[in-house]
C-alpha positions in Angstrom: 0.0 0.0 0.0 1.6 3.2 -1.2 1.0 6.7 0.3 2.5 10.0 -0.6 5.3 11.0 1.7 4.0 13.3 4.5 6.7 14.8 6.6 5.0 18.1 7.5 1.9 18.6 9.5 0.2 21.8 8.2 0.2 24.0 5.1 2.0 26.9 6.8 4.6 24.7 8.5 5.1 22.7 5.3 6.1 25.8 3.4 8.3 27.2 6.2 9.9 23.9 7.1 10.7 23.1 3.4 12.0 26.6 3.0 14.3 26.2 6.0 15.5 22.8 4.8 16.2 23.9 1.3 17.2 27.6 1.6 18.7 27.4 5.1 16.9 30.5 6.3 13.6 32.3 6.7 13.7 36.0 6.5 11.4 37.8 9.0 11.0 40.6 6.5 10.3 40.1 2.9 12.8 41.5 0.4 11.6 43.3 -2.7 10.6 40.8 -5.4 12.7 40.7 -8.5 11.3 39.5 -11.8 14.3 37.1 -12.2 17.1 36.1 -10.0 20.6 37.0 -10.8 22.5 34.4 -12.8 25.8 35.5 -11.4 27.2 33.0 -8.9 27.2 34.4 -5.3 30.4 35.4 -3.5 31.7 33.0 -0.9 30.7 35.3 1.9 27.2 35.9 0.6 26.6 32.2 -0.1 27.8 31.1 3.3 25.4 33.4 5.0 22.5 31.6 3.4 23.6 28.1 3.8 22.1 25.7 6.3 21.5 21.9 6.6 19.0 20.1 4.4 18.1 17.2 6.6 20.2 15.3 9.1 22.3 13.3 6.7 22.9 16.1 4.2 23.6 18.9 6.8 26.3 20.4 4.6 24.3 20.7 1.5 22.9 24.2 0.8 21.1 26.3 -1.8 21.6 30.0 -2.4 18.5 32.0 -3.2 20.0 35.5 -3.1 18.0 38.0 -5.0 14.9 35.7 -5.4 11.6 35.6 -3.6 11.5 34.8 0.1 12.0 31.0 0.4 8.5 30.3 1.9 6.8 32.2 -0.8 8.9 30.7 -3.5 8.2 27.2 -2.2 4.4 27.8 -2.3 4.6 29.1 -5.9 6.7 26.3 -7.2 4.7 23.6 -5.5 1.6 24.7 -7.5 3.4 24.3 -10.9 3.3 21.1 -13.0 6.4 19.0 -13.4 6.9 20.2 -17.0 6.9 23.8 -15.8 9.4 23.0 -13.0 11.8 21.4 -15.5 11.7 24.6 -17.6 12.4 26.8 -14.6 15.5 24.9 -13.7 17.2 26.6 -16.6 16.6 30.1 -15.1 19.7 30.0 -12.8 21.8 27.7 -10.7 20.0 28.5 -7.4 16.6 27.5 -8.9 18.2 24.4 -10.3 19.5 23.4 -6.9 16.2 24.4 -5.2 14.0 22.3 -7.5 16.4 19.4 -7.5 16.4 19.0 -3.7 14.9 15.7 -2.6 12.7 17.4 0.0 11.2 19.6 -2.6 10.6 16.6 -4.9 8.8 14.8 -2.1 6.6 17.8 -1.4 5.8 18.3 -5.1 4.9 14.7 -5.6 2.5 14.9 -2.7 0.8 17.9 -4.3 0.7 16.4 -7.8 0.1 12.6 -7.4 0.4 10.5 -10.5 -2.7 8.8 -11.8 -3.6 5.2 -11.1 -5.3 2.8 -13.4 -8.2 0.7 -12.3 -8.3 -2.9 -13.5 -10.9 -5.6 -12.8 -9.2 -9.0 -12.6 -11.0 -12.3 -12.2 -8.7 -14.4 -9.9 -10.5 -17.1 -8.0 -14.0 -17.8 -9.3 -16.5 -16.6 -8.3 -14.6 -13.6 -6.9 -12.6 -10.7 -8.5 -10.3 -7.8 -7.4 -10.1 -4.2 -8.5 -6.4 -3.5 -8.9 -5.1 0.0 -8.7 -1.9 0.2 -10.9 0.6 3.0 -11.2 2.1 4.0 -14.6 5.1 1.6 -14.0 2.9 -1.4 -13.9 3.0 -1.9 -10.2 -0.2 -2.8 -8.3 -0.3 -0.4 -5.3 -3.7 -1.5 -4.0 -5.9 -4.5 -4.5 -9.6 -4.3 -3.5 -11.4 -7.7 -3.2 -14.9 -8.0 -4.6 -17.5 -10.7 -4.2 -18.7 -12.1 -7.5 -17.5 -11.6 -11.1 -18.2 -8.3 -12.7 -16.9 -5.7 -15.1 -15.3 -2.4 -14.3 -17.6 -0.4 -16.5 -16.8 3.2 -15.9 -14.6 5.5 -13.7 -15.2 9.1 -12.7 -12.8 11.3 -10.8 -13.5 9.5 -7.5 -15.7 6.5 -8.1 -15.4 3.1 -9.8 -18.6 1.5 -11.2 -18.8 -2.3 -11.3 -21.6 -4.1 -13.2 -22.5 -7.7 -12.6 -25.1 -9.9 -14.2 -28.1 -8.8 -12.2 -26.9 -6.0 -10.0 -24.3 -3.2 -9.9 -22.2 -1.5 -7.3 -20.2 1.8 -6.8 -16.8 1.5 -5.3 -14.7 4.2 -3.5 -11.1 3.4 -4.5 -9.7 5.6 -1.7 -11.3 3.6 1.1 -11.9 0.4 -0.8 -15.5 0.3 0.4 -18.7 -0.2 -1.6 -20.8 2.9 -1.1 -23.8 1.9 -3.1 -25.4 -1.4 -4.3 -28.0 -0.9 -7.0 -31.2 -3.0 -7.2 -31.6 -5.8 -9.8 -32.0 -4.8 -13.4 -35.4 -4.8 -15.0 -34.4 -7.2 -17.8 -33.9 -10.0 -15.2 -37.6 -10.4 -15.3 -37.6 -10.9 -19.1 -34.7 -13.2 -19.7 -32.1 -14.5 -17.3 -29.9 -15.4 -20.2 -30.1 -11.9 -21.7 -26.4 -11.1 -21.2 -25.2 -14.1 -23.1 -27.7 -13.7 -25.9 -27.3 -10.0 -26.6 -25.2 -6.9 -26.3 -25.1 -4.4 -23.4 -24.0 -0.8 -23.3 -23.3 1.2 -20.1 -22.8 4.9 -19.1 -22.0 6.2 -15.6 -21.4 9.8 -14.6 -22.6 13.1 -13.2 -25.4 15.3 -14.5 -24.5 18.8 -15.4 -25.2 21.7 -13.0 -24.4 22.4 -9.4 -26.1 19.4 -8.0 -24.3 16.9 -10.1 -26.2 13.7 -9.3 -24.6 10.4 -10.4 -26.7 8.4 -12.8 -26.2 5.0 -14.4 -27.6 4.0 -17.8 -27.8 0.4 -19.1 -29.1 -0.6 -22.5 -29.7 -4.2 -23.6 -30.0 -5.4 -27.2 -31.1 -8.9 -28.2 -31.6 -10.1 -31.7 -31.3 -6.6 -33.1 -34.1 -5.4 -30.9 -33.7 -3.2 -27.8 -35.1 -5.2 -24.8 -34.4 -2.6 -22.2 -33.1 0.9 -21.8 -33.1 2.0 -18.2 -31.5 4.6 -15.9 -31.1 5.0 -12.1 -30.0 7.8 -9.9 -27.2 6.4 -7.8 -27.5 8.9 -4.9 -31.1 8.0 -4.3 -31.2 5.5 -1.5 -34.6 4.3 -2.6 -33.8 4.6 -6.3 -35.4 2.3 -8.8 -34.6 1.6 -12.4 -36.7 3.8 -14.7 -37.4 2.8 -18.3 -36.6 5.4 -20.9 -36.7 5.8 -24.6 -34.5 3.6 -26.8 -31.5 5.0 -28.6 -32.3 6.7 -31.9 -30.2 4.2 -33.9 -28.0 1.1 -33.4 -25.0 1.7 -31.2 -21.5 0.4 -31.9 -21.3 -3.2 -30.8 -17.5 -2.9 -30.3 -17.7 0.1 -28.0 -20.2 -0.6 -25.3 -19.0 1.9 -22.7 -20.5 5.4 -23.2 -18.3 8.4 -22.3 -19.9 10.9 -20.0 -18.6 14.4 -20.7 -20.2 17.6 -19.2 -23.3 15.7 -18.2 -23.9 14.0 -21.5 -23.2 10.3 -22.3 -21.8 9.9 -25.8 -21.8 6.6 -27.8 -20.6 5.5 -31.2 -22.8 4.7 -34.1 -23.1 1.1 -35.5 -22.5 0.5 -39.2 -25.9 -1.2 -39.2 -27.6 2.2 -38.8 -29.1 4.2 -41.6 -26.6 5.2 -44.3 -27.5 8.8 -44.0 -26.5 8.8 -40.3 -23.3 6.8 -40.9 -22.1 9.3 -43.5 -22.6 12.3 -41.3 -20.8 10.6 -38.5 -23.4 11.6 -35.9 -22.7 10.6 -32.3 -25.7 9.3 -30.3 -25.8 11.3 -27.0 -27.9 11.1 -23.9 -28.4 14.1 -21.6 -28.3 12.7 -18.1 -30.3 15.5 -16.7 -33.3 15.4 -19.1 -32.7 11.7 -20.0 -33.4 12.5 -23.7 -31.4 11.3 -26.7 -29.9 13.5 -29.4 -28.1 13.1 -32.7 -26.9 16.6 -33.2 -23.1 16.3 -32.7 -21.2 15.2 -35.7 -17.9 13.3 -35.2 -14.7 13.4 -37.4 -15.8 10.3 -39.4 -16.4 12.2 -42.6 -13.1 14.0 -42.4 -11.3 10.7 -41.7 -12.8 9.2 -44.9 -11.9 12.3 -47.0 -8.3 12.2 -45.8 -8.0 8.5 -46.7 -8.5 9.6 -50.4 -10.4 6.5 -51.4 -8.4 3.9 -49.4 -11.1 3.7 -46.6 -14.9 3.4 -46.5 -17.2 3.7 -43.6 -17.3 0.0 -42.9 -13.5 0.1 -42.5 -14.1 2.1 -39.3 -15.8 -0.9 -37.6 -14.1 -1.6 -34.3 -11.5 1.1 -35.0 -13.0 4.1 -33.1 -13.0 4.8 -29.4 -14.1 7.7 -27.2 -12.1 9.5 -24.5 -11.9 12.7 -22.5 -8.4 14.2 -22.8 -7.2 17.6 -21.7 -10.8 18.6 -20.8 -12.4 17.9 -24.1 -14.2 15.1 -26.0 -11.9 13.1 -28.2 -12.2 10.2 -30.7 -9.3 7.9 -31.6 -9.1 6.1 -34.9 -6.9 3.0 -35.2 -5.7 3.0 -38.9 -4.6 -0.6 -39.5 -3.4 0.2 -43.1 -1.0 2.9 -42.0 -0.2 1.3 -38.6 -1.0 4.6 -36.7 -3.6 5.8 -34.3 -5.0 9.3 -34.8 -6.6 11.2 -31.9 -9.1 13.9 -32.8 -10.1 16.7 -30.4 -13.5 18.4 -30.5 -13.0 22.1 -31.2 -16.5 23.4 -31.7 -19.5 21.3 -30.8 -22.0 23.6 -32.6 -20.1 23.3 -35.9 -19.0 19.7 -35.3 -15.4 20.7 -36.0 -12.5 18.4 -34.9 -8.7 18.8 -34.9 -6.2 15.9 -35.2 -3.6 16.6 -32.5 -1.9 13.2 -32.3 -0.7 10.6 -34.8 0.8 7.7 -32.9 2.9 5.0 -34.6 1.9 1.4 -33.7 4.0 -1.6 -34.3 2.8 -3.9 -37.1 2.9 -6.9 -34.9 0.7 -5.3 -32.3 -1.9 -4.0 -34.9 -2.2 -7.4 -36.5 -5.7 -9.0 -36.3 -9.3 -7.9 -36.8 -10.1 -7.0 -33.2 -7.5 -4.2 -32.6 -8.3 -0.8 -31.2 -6.3 2.0 -29.4 -8.0 3.5 -26.4 -6.5 6.8 -25.0 -6.8 7.0 -21.3 -5.2 10.3 -20.2 -2.6 13.0 -21.0 0.0 13.6 -18.4 1.4 16.9 -17.2 4.5 16.4 -19.4 2.4 15.9 -22.5 2.8 12.1 -22.7 -0.3 10.0 -23.5 -1.3 6.9 -21.7 -2.8 4.3 -24.1 -4.6 1.0 -23.9 -4.0 -1.2 -26.9 -6.7 -3.8 -27.3 -6.3 -6.9 -29.4 -8.9 -9.6 -28.6 -8.6 -10.5 -24.9 -5.1 -9.2 -24.7 -4.5 -5.6 -23.7 -1.2 -3.6 -23.5 -0.7 -0.4 -21.6 1.7 2.1 -23.2 3.0 5.6 -22.6 3.5 7.6 -25.8 5.9 10.6 -25.9 5.0 13.2 -28.7 8.5 14.7 -28.2 10.4 11.5 -29.2 7.5 9.9 -31.1 8.1 6.7 -29.2 6.0 4.5 -27.0 7.0 2.6 -23.8 5.3 -0.6 -22.8 4.0 -0.6 -19.2 2.5 -4.0 -18.9 0.4 -6.6 -20.6 -2.9 -7.6 -19.0 -5.8 -9.9 -19.6 -8.8 -8.5 -17.7 -12.0 -6.5 -17.8 -10.3 -3.1 -17.9 -11.5 0.5 -18.2 -10.0 3.9 -17.6 -7.9 5.7 -15.1 -8.4 7.0 -11.5 -6.5 10.0 -10.1 -4.4 9.0 -7.2 -5.6 9.6 -3.7 -4.0 8.4 -0.5 -4.8 4.8 -1.3 
């Protein structure tokens, strides 16, 4: 079980203690702020007056901050910046390089900016499973046992949703406790073999607005006919599944997890839908507040086909598209098997349906081999790297792509019911 290092008790004492340990002094009176510290190395007499121990073992190590902000204020400012910004500031001068390279500062900054964890549902000993929280090095930092076999359907900023055959539950990854168990689904009354005989789509997230209620949507299709489309409010202790209108068209069979973005659940369209809908690339969307469907937002499908210049048609996109929320906006990834690349499109204007291709990621030929291959973006890190899930059948590979070097690093290979990323808390 991993926790961020906590060696200071309060916000004020954290800044002051860190400033003392790094800078060696705390000035009772603030000096005038300069826009940039002097790059000139300090004289021995000046430097020695600002030197003090940094911890017990490194008592002789010191950092000079002459001409910069007061240490406690500088610490607070730097702790709020991202790692990418900190790396850039190291080039300002030697004193800032030493300041930001100090291990105490690194520990404090890591506590302020915890790296994300990935939630993986793993079936271990039937009929039980675990939800594993994995860091970006492939290490499992927390394992949460669960009764029964299920699927990690969706993940919000602080909750994990697990769906089982006839009931669902909401898990708090921080405490490992189940905070809500939803009642049996309506379709259990119709057909207990419905799951094995049809296709199921899910969506879980908050409604828009200040209240932000959690809702869960579940859609069942059997023999090309919607058996059930129902929704439940998770926060309602006496909540019941409510029937709602069916989707306006067939949903993508290969992408059964809807993405909730700003209170709206987005899905992909199936190629069995009306040709007019397929050609416009409309995205079926469900407003979680009104619980009404819409087909107004157009995806980048038409642009993808036009860029292919006759080498692709709409049916070539089957099992090649995936939805994600990256950098605060809706995105669609297209896995181009012919070019061995994955393009990530970002929504620019929802009213105009305009999209911008911001990433083209090279994928190894051996990985992209096969009919059931798809790249699922998970998140963009502070340094610009993209965490990806490469799906090929039942085998899934986690990778980190660097746009600077245009290379990808394998994290780990998993065989599981996997979905999404969870921001680190003190797990």
